[in-house]
C-alpha positions as a printed Julia matrix, in Angstrom:
360×3 Matrix{Float64}:
 28.35  -10.92  -48.51
 31.56   -8.0   -47.86
 33.99   -8.51  -45.07
 36.1    -5.9   -43.54
 38.9    -6.53  -41.08
 40.01   -4.29  -37.75
 43.36   -6.0   -37.46
 47.02   -5.69  -37.48
 47.58   -6.33  -41.35
 50.75   -8.26  -41.08
 49.38  -10.45  -38.27
 49.06  -14.21  -38.95
 45.21  -13.8   -37.33
 44.25  -11.37  -41.05
 46.23  -14.02  -43.02
 44.37  -17.27  -41.8
 40.99  -15.76  -41.32
 41.21  -13.61  -45.54
 42.38  -17.15  -45.98
 38.91  -18.32  -45.02
 37.29  -15.95  -46.54
 39.2   -16.57  -49.83
 38.0   -20.45  -49.61
 34.63  -19.73  -48.97
 35.11  -17.85  -52.93
 33.73  -14.41  -51.02
 35.59  -11.34  -52.04
 38.56  -10.35  -50.0
 38.27   -8.99  -46.98
 39.22   -4.85  -46.58
 41.68   -4.9   -43.81
 41.45   -1.76  -41.95
 44.66   -1.62  -39.61
 44.8    -0.63  -35.98
 47.08    2.03  -36.04
 45.31    3.63  -38.92
 42.21    3.33  -36.19
 44.22    4.38  -33.3
 45.23    7.47  -35.29
 42.2     8.83  -36.62
 41.12    7.3   -40.01
 37.56    6.8   -40.74
 35.42    4.35  -39.24
 34.11    1.44  -41.66
 31.23    2.81  -43.06
 27.35    0.98  -42.83
 27.26   -0.09  -46.62
 30.26   -2.78  -45.32
 27.93   -5.54  -44.12
 30.4    -6.99  -41.14
 33.39   -5.55  -39.65
 34.93   -7.95  -37.71
 37.28   -6.77  -34.77
 40.27   -8.78  -34.77
 43.54   -9.24  -31.29
 45.63   -5.13  -31.17
 48.29   -7.4   -29.81
 51.56   -7.96  -30.77
 52.51   -4.53  -32.64
 54.58   -2.82  -30.79
 53.22    1.17  -32.4
 49.65   -0.37  -31.49
 49.89   -1.14  -27.89
 51.9     2.2   -27.66
 48.56    4.33  -29.51
 46.4     2.0   -27.3
 48.81    3.14  -24.27
 48.95    7.04  -25.61
 52.35    6.79  -24.41
 55.15    8.51  -26.19
 57.69    5.88  -26.05
 57.36    2.06  -26.85
 57.79   -1.48  -24.46
 60.36   -2.74  -23.91
 60.19   -6.38  -24.84
 57.98   -8.43  -22.21
 57.31   -5.11  -20.5
 54.67   -5.18  -18.42
 53.19   -2.0   -18.4
 50.23    0.51  -18.75
 47.3    -2.27  -19.24
 44.72   -0.37  -17.59
 45.68    2.66  -20.07
 45.69   -0.08  -23.04
 42.38   -1.5   -22.53
 40.91    2.47  -22.65
 42.71    2.54  -25.78
 40.85   -0.4   -27.02
 37.75    0.14  -25.2
 37.22    3.98  -27.14
 39.23    2.19  -30.67
 36.07   -0.58  -30.77
 33.6     2.64  -30.21
 35.26    4.3   -32.48
 35.15    1.42  -35.02
 31.48    1.43  -34.33
 31.13    5.1   -34.9
 30.46    4.21  -38.61
 26.94    2.47  -37.97
 28.45   -1.14  -39.42
 27.42   -4.17  -38.24
 30.16   -5.69  -36.26
 31.28   -9.34  -35.42
 31.96   -8.82  -31.89
 30.14   -6.05  -30.08
 32.06   -3.47  -28.92
 30.42   -3.84  -25.2
 30.58   -7.67  -25.6
 34.88   -7.19  -25.63
 34.99   -4.43  -23.01
 33.12   -7.51  -20.98
 35.25  -10.05  -21.98
 38.56   -8.21  -21.94
 37.75   -7.4   -18.1
 38.28  -10.45  -15.64
 36.23   -9.0   -13.18
 33.51   -7.72  -15.98
 33.54  -10.74  -17.63
 33.39  -13.32  -13.52
 30.5   -10.97  -12.39
 28.15  -11.64  -15.63
 29.0   -15.4   -15.94
 28.48  -15.74  -12.05
 24.95  -13.44  -12.36
 23.84  -15.69  -15.38
 24.91  -18.98  -13.47
 28.24  -20.21  -15.57
 29.97  -22.18  -12.82
 33.41  -19.69  -12.09
 35.68  -20.19   -9.07
 34.63  -17.59   -6.25
 36.57  -14.7    -6.17
 37.53  -12.17   -3.55
 36.56   -8.66   -3.43
 38.47   -6.01   -5.12
 41.89   -5.88   -3.48
 44.71   -3.58   -4.07
 47.58   -4.93   -3.14
 49.63   -7.43   -1.74
 48.89   -6.48    2.28
 45.09   -6.29    0.96
 45.14   -9.73   -1.11
 46.62  -12.02    2.16
 44.38   -9.72    4.37
 41.29  -11.21    1.96
 42.76  -14.95    1.72
 42.98  -14.82    5.63
 39.57  -13.92    5.97
 38.68  -16.56    3.49
 40.71  -18.84    4.49
 41.37  -19.49    1.0
 45.51  -21.03    0.87
 45.82  -20.7    -2.96
 44.55  -18.09   -5.26
 45.34  -16.91   -8.73
 46.26  -13.23   -8.95
 45.59  -11.97  -12.88
 46.04   -8.45  -13.88
 42.09   -7.49  -14.94
 43.5    -6.57  -19.01
 46.27   -9.11  -19.33
 45.82  -12.18  -21.84
 48.09  -15.13  -22.38
 48.99  -15.42  -18.66
 50.5   -12.22  -18.1
 51.45  -11.25  -15.43
 49.57  -14.06  -13.49
 50.92  -15.29  -10.67
 49.36  -18.84   -8.85
 49.91  -18.32   -5.09
 49.94  -20.77   -2.58
 50.81  -19.97    1.49
 51.69  -22.93    3.37
 53.57  -24.44    6.38
 56.96  -23.46    5.0
 55.7   -19.85    3.34
 54.85  -18.19    0.59
 55.51  -19.22   -3.09
 53.97  -18.07   -6.42
 54.34  -19.3   -10.18
 54.83  -16.76  -12.64
 56.14  -15.7   -15.96
 56.59  -12.21  -14.45
 60.47  -11.92  -14.13
 60.66   -8.27  -11.26
 63.92   -5.52  -12.08
 64.54   -2.5    -9.91
 62.9    -0.65  -12.84
 59.8    -2.57  -14.28
 58.24   -5.86  -14.75
 58.59   -8.59  -17.48
 56.81  -10.88  -18.86
 58.98  -14.07  -19.86
 58.64  -17.75  -21.42
 59.57  -19.25  -18.6
 57.25  -19.78  -15.01
 59.14  -19.47  -12.65
 58.61  -19.75   -8.63
 59.07  -17.08   -6.58
 59.84  -17.94   -2.87
 60.66  -15.2    -1.38
 58.21  -12.98    0.42
 59.35   -9.52   -0.25
 59.84  -10.37   -4.37
 55.97  -11.33   -4.56
 54.89   -8.95   -1.78
 56.57   -6.47   -4.8
 55.01   -7.8    -7.74
 51.43   -7.89   -6.74
 52.25   -4.36   -5.7
 53.65   -2.89   -9.32
 50.39   -5.22  -10.52
 47.38   -3.46   -8.66
 47.21   -0.02   -9.87
 46.26   -1.69  -13.19
 43.73   -3.86  -11.07
 43.52   -7.06  -10.13
 41.41  -10.05  -10.53
 41.69  -12.98   -7.7
 40.17  -16.75   -8.12
 40.35  -19.01   -5.42
 43.19  -22.0    -6.29
 40.49  -24.72   -7.66
 42.0   -28.33   -8.09
 42.26  -29.48  -11.7
 41.89  -32.57  -12.8
 45.1   -34.51  -14.21
 45.84  -37.31  -17.11
 49.14  -39.17  -16.28
 51.75  -37.11  -14.99
 49.85  -33.18  -15.69
 47.2   -31.24  -14.83
 45.54  -30.88  -17.83
 42.06  -28.03  -18.82
 40.4   -27.3   -22.56
 40.0   -24.0   -24.42
 36.98  -24.68  -26.19
 36.01  -22.05  -29.24
 32.36  -21.37  -29.33
 31.05  -20.77  -32.51
 27.68  -18.26  -32.97
 26.22  -20.37  -29.53
 28.0   -24.01  -30.71
 31.13  -25.72  -29.46
 33.06  -26.58  -32.26
 36.8   -26.95  -31.91
 38.96  -27.97  -28.49
 42.04  -27.84  -27.75
 43.12  -29.68  -24.37
 46.11  -27.9   -22.03
 48.41  -30.39  -20.18
 51.17  -28.86  -17.84
 53.19  -30.18  -14.75
 52.37  -26.99  -13.01
 49.36  -24.24  -12.83
 49.48  -22.35  -15.67
 48.56  -23.99  -18.95
 49.18  -22.12  -21.73
 50.57  -23.93  -24.66
 53.09  -20.91  -25.53
 54.17  -21.55  -22.16
 56.26  -25.0   -23.38
 53.27  -26.82  -22.14
 51.72  -29.53  -24.77
 48.91  -30.67  -26.09
 46.67  -32.93  -24.63
 44.54  -36.15  -26.48
 40.5   -35.03  -26.41
 39.84  -38.73  -26.73
 41.3   -39.21  -23.7
 40.2   -36.35  -21.27
 36.43  -36.61  -22.76
 37.14  -40.93  -21.9
 38.28  -39.8   -18.58
 35.34  -37.01  -18.04
 32.52  -39.31  -18.99
 29.99  -38.25  -21.6
 27.58  -36.48  -18.6
 30.21  -34.76  -17.12
 31.68  -33.68  -21.14
 27.58  -32.49  -21.74
 27.55  -30.25  -19.3
 30.87  -28.89  -19.86
 29.76  -27.9   -22.97
 26.14  -26.92  -22.42
 27.84  -24.84  -19.54
 30.24  -23.39  -22.78
 26.82  -22.45  -24.53
 25.55  -20.49  -21.49
 28.65  -18.13  -21.85
 28.29  -17.49  -25.4
 24.49  -16.44  -24.42
 26.17  -14.05  -22.23
 27.67  -12.66  -25.47
 25.7   -12.54  -28.57
 27.04   -9.49  -30.41
 30.05  -11.59  -30.64
 30.47  -14.6   -33.13
 32.57  -16.24  -31.28
 34.32  -16.56  -27.5
 37.12  -18.29  -26.66
 36.62  -20.54  -23.15
 39.46  -21.55  -20.85
 37.01  -24.93  -19.11
 38.62  -26.8   -16.21
 37.8   -29.95  -15.03
 37.66  -30.41  -11.34
 39.15  -33.2    -8.97
 37.33  -36.52   -9.45
 36.09  -35.1   -13.07
 32.45  -34.38  -12.17
 32.27  -30.48  -11.86
 33.21  -28.33  -14.09
 33.92  -24.33  -13.9
 35.25  -21.63  -16.41
 38.28  -19.69  -15.61
 37.95  -17.33  -18.69
 36.58  -16.04  -21.32
 38.52  -14.59  -24.71
 37.46  -12.65  -26.9
 40.25  -12.74  -29.25
 40.65  -16.99  -28.35
 40.57  -18.35  -31.87
 44.16  -18.75  -32.92
 43.96  -22.62  -32.73
 46.48  -23.56  -35.66
 45.88  -27.05  -37.06
 42.5   -27.81  -34.95
 40.22  -29.27  -36.72
 36.76  -29.59  -36.9
 34.11  -31.54  -39.88
 37.31  -30.24  -41.58
 37.55  -26.77  -41.4
 39.86  -24.56  -38.73
 38.69  -22.08  -36.57
 38.11  -19.2   -38.85
 36.76  -21.62  -41.59
 34.64  -22.06  -39.02
 33.14  -18.46  -38.77
 32.81  -17.81  -42.3
 30.36  -21.24  -42.19
 28.45  -19.77  -39.49
 28.15  -16.54  -41.63
 27.51  -17.95  -45.13
 24.81  -20.18  -43.81
 22.91  -17.74  -41.55
 23.46  -19.84  -38.61
 25.42  -17.12  -36.58
 21.97  -14.69  -37.26
 19.88  -17.63  -36.13
 21.49  -18.07  -33.33
 21.36  -14.82  -32.72
 17.47  -14.21  -33.32
 17.03  -17.36  -30.33
 19.07  -16.17  -27.66
 17.67  -12.6   -28.06
 13.86  -14.21  -28.01
 15.14  -16.39  -25.11
 16.04  -12.86  -23.77
 12.75  -10.84  -24.12
């Protein structure tokens, strides 16, 4: 088995996957840099058995090439999200043009990287998801839609964002409007930080939403999450070849639970005990149904929340590149070794064939 990775060569994702491949006594993967793909490099030929497309993130040059911009974004700047998405889709199509078999199908990635499309696919498949508003083009339209539905709390998400960048948890109450977000507005742009801040000035919140709106917004009802001790919790579930394998509990005192924002890893055993066997089993079944919506993808990362009371759950997001879970082991394998194991044992092909048979 010969593997090629499309990724950023210096990125830890590529390094960790390469380590897992070598540990399985397979040939070291070839690496096709995203920068080369986006500047016209030939796609992997069909002779390459399998091609893994990794995240193009965390590289300023690649970001500029995705956005087709002559200038680099400033550190943390939220700019050109729709352009970057279009560049990603075009790059995926170029990678696929050589005819090689991809471990994440471009059509899957295109849906997973558009929160509006992903929500629609999951909803149509019967996966429990938060209710969503019709498209809104700015803050005034957002408030009108919230008033029409009676929703007082929503998550406003950039359609093509990741890692909570640009997300606002908006609440309307007797004292006015507040928004918890990592966004720091400046006179000449919006910047993402690693610190969650609370904006209480409605004009500031409106300006942030209006600046993000041209790149597309996805707005969901803010459902109350279950809590453990003094924190709310949700879980990232990695599903490999249709099977939930690795799980990370994310515990936060606020609405944004991403670990890179200074939140804590919670205790999985404690969470499972609080949910109970029936609720946990139902949640994992939903994760399996999510994966079945994307049968061309070896893995998906599911952000799942148990709702207050623990009896119900909902899928908040699904990540095309959600397998960076350092230090998390299942059956002695990390997230990358698990994927290599699914390939070498044939489990991925068996699962994919089973999904296709069910769809037929």
